[in-house]
Every structure is written in C-alpha cells, then in structure tokens.
N, C-alpha and C positions, 0 to 999 in steps of 0.2 A: 591180521598176520601173529603170528607168534613168534614166540621171544622169548629164551632159554637164563633164567635166574639161574646167576653162581653167585657165593658164596665170594666176597673179594682181597679179605683180608687175612692174612699169611701168619699165625702165630705163629713163631721158632722158638720154639724151645730148646731150652737151655741146661745144657747139662754140667755146667758147673767143676766138668775137666780141666787142669791145666792146658789142658795142650789141645788142637782138637774143635771144631763146631756138628753140631748138628746139621738134618737134613729138616724145611720145613716136615714134618707128621701130619700135620690137619689144615681146613680151610677153618674148620670151627673155634670159636672159642673157650678154651675147653680149661678156664681156667679152678681151683677146685675151692669148696670152702675153703681149706687151710691156706690158702693165696700157694700156693704148693700149682707150677704147672706138671702135669701128667699128660701126656702124647694119645692118643683117643683114633677110631680109627674114621676114616668119613663118613658124613655121612648121604648117601645120596642125593643125587642132584632129580632135583624136581620141575617141569616145564611147566608154563603158566600162560594160560592163553590171554590177550590183551585183548579186551570188547569194546569196539562201538558203539553204546547204548543206544543214541540217536539213528542211529544203521542198522537194529537186529528188531524184528516183529514184538511185541510185548509180547508177556506170558498169557496175558489175560485176553487175549483175543482169541474171540466165537469165533471157530471158525462152523461152515455148514457142515455137518456131519449126515447128509445122507444126500441125493445126490435129484432133482426132484424131477419130476417124468418128463417133463416141457423143456427141461435144459440141453443146451443146442450148443453153447460154446464151455469151454470147463478151462479155467484164466489163472494161472500160478503167478500170481500178487508178491510182488519181491521186494524185501526191504525198499524202505525210501532212501534214498538220495542227497545227504547234505552238502549240497554245494555250494549253497551264501554263505556266506560268513554272518556272525551274530540270530544263530539260528536259536534261541533257546527250551531248550530238548524243554519244559512245560508246553510250551506256543507247537510239540506234537507226539503229546501223547494223548493215547490213542487215536492217532491214523490211521492207523492199521483198520481197526473197527468202523472209524467213520468210512470205506475203501469200501467196505464186504458189506457196510447198512447199503450205502447208497448206489452201490451195484446191484446188488440184490431191492432196491423195489425204480429202479432207473432202467435195469432187465434182469428183468422173472429168468429169461434164457442163461443167465450168464451163471455161470456157477465156477466160487471163488475159490480157489484155493493156494497151500502154504506150498509156500520151495519142499522139491521135493516126489512130491504129492502125482500117484500115477496117474495119465488121464482114461476112461472108461471108455473101454468100446463104444463107436456109435458120438462122440463128440468130436467138436474141434477144439484139438488144442492149444494155446496162447502164454508167452508170459504177459503181463505189464510193468512197466520196470517205472515207477514215479519218481520223479527228480523236483526239489527248490533249488534256484537255480537265485535266484535275485531274493535281499531284503535290505528294504529301504527305510531305514524307521528317520521320517520325516516330524515337524513337527505339531502337528493336526494330525498324519498319517503316517499306513506302515502300507506299502507299494509291496508286493509280495510279485515273483517269479514264476513261474513250474513248468514242467512237462514231463507228459506223458509218452511213451516210449511202448510202442506194441510190437511183440516181434512173435514168431514162429521160435520152438522149441529148439531149431537149429542155427535162432540167435539172426534170422531173413530178415526186417525191418518190413511191418506193414503198415506202421502210421507214426510219425511226430508230433504230437500234440500239446505245442504253448497252449495256457492262458497265464494269465497277470488280472487280482485283484488288488482292492487296496482297502482298509479298515480304517475308517474314524472314530470308533467308539472304543474304550475303554483305555490300557493303558499297557506297556508294560506287554510278557507273552497274551493277553489276554487278546490284546488287539490284534497280535502276530496269530496265537492258533488261528479268530476273525478271519485275516487277507488267505491265510495258510488254505484250510476248507471250504475259502469260498475259491480263488483260484483252481480247486479241485477240483471241484464241484460244477465247474466250466468245460473244466477237459473231459469229466466222469459222461457228461450231456453228449457229449461227440463219440463218449467211445464205441457206445450201438452201433451209430453208425460204422465205425472205421472198422469192429466186427464183424461186418456184414461184408464190406465189401474185401478182407481177409478175406471170408468164407468164398465167395466170387472166382479168388484169387486159386482158393485151394481144395476147395470141394472136388472133389472125383463124383 
C-alpha cells in the first residue's frame, strides 16, 4: 500500500497592513531566526511507501543463484502472509531461508526463486504462498496452524496444504519460532508429492 505524505499545517503570513490579509504562502514553517515571517516557495511533495516488514523477504536471504542440472521444477516463493494475530517479528526472522534450505534438502529437483524470476526453459514453473493462519499462546505451549498454497503462474490452484504444530519448550518468540517452523516443515514434507501431482496435470 502506498500513501502520500502532505504537510498539514498552513502558515498564514501576516503582512501587517491595516486593510486586507494575505493568502497562505507555504505549507512549511518559514519563521526566520529574527522572528520575522517570510514567504517561501513550497517544497516538493515526497511520496512515502508503507512497508510491512513482516510480509517481506529478508534482505539477507540467500537465494540459489544457479539452477542445478537435475532441477525439474522452478518454484517462486512468495513472502509469508501473516493472517494470525500476535505473530512476533522475531518468530519469523529467517523464515524465507528456512524454506529455501528445507526445500533444497527435501526436494533437490526444485529450484527456489524470488518473485519476478523467470522460469528457465525446460522447467515447470509454480508459485508457493505460505501463510500463518493461527497462533494460540497457552500457558504450557504454543499452537500454530499454517497453510501452503501451490499455484500456477496464472494463479490456478494446484494444492492446498494445511498443517499444524505445537511447541512446549522455550518462551516468547523462541517458542513461536519452534512451532511455526515445525508446522511449515510438516507441510514441506508434502510439497514434493504436490509438485509431482501438479506435473502430471500440467506437463505436456
């Protein structure tokens, strides 16, 4: 979402004349060091972008740079959706790297790429959208429900993989992280099977 920042205070410049008054000259505070108010040209308005850092890929994410010779699938990994309340930012720090490393280990025939990457010739291209749907903090555990959505580049659904996990060790964001990663790990175990099923449907 993009928002535009405007100055909201209008400074009325008084000319000290006995009759009449001036129109506002500027949206900025132009009071000089002497205390006299002087007109000034309005500054250009700048656009400010609102960024939800929880939903973005971390800049330190190490994306695979080369497609391995045995790769069969090209998988675009979207930023994680935070649909649950009370997700602590530290609980999902490094979650994109977790996905990349886990997929690399579980399914070596899958090349993981960031949004916007082009599908190399000869590979089947899909999109993976992860989401945290529920986080329930209890006295002795943290329960998490997540979802993995596998789609084509045309946003045609190929698989919906919901999984859940609970963590009892630790506290705060440490316990949340264990539960989140455990839940997603369970879904990623099924990703290879989902990709194979999608390939049987889409491969010509």
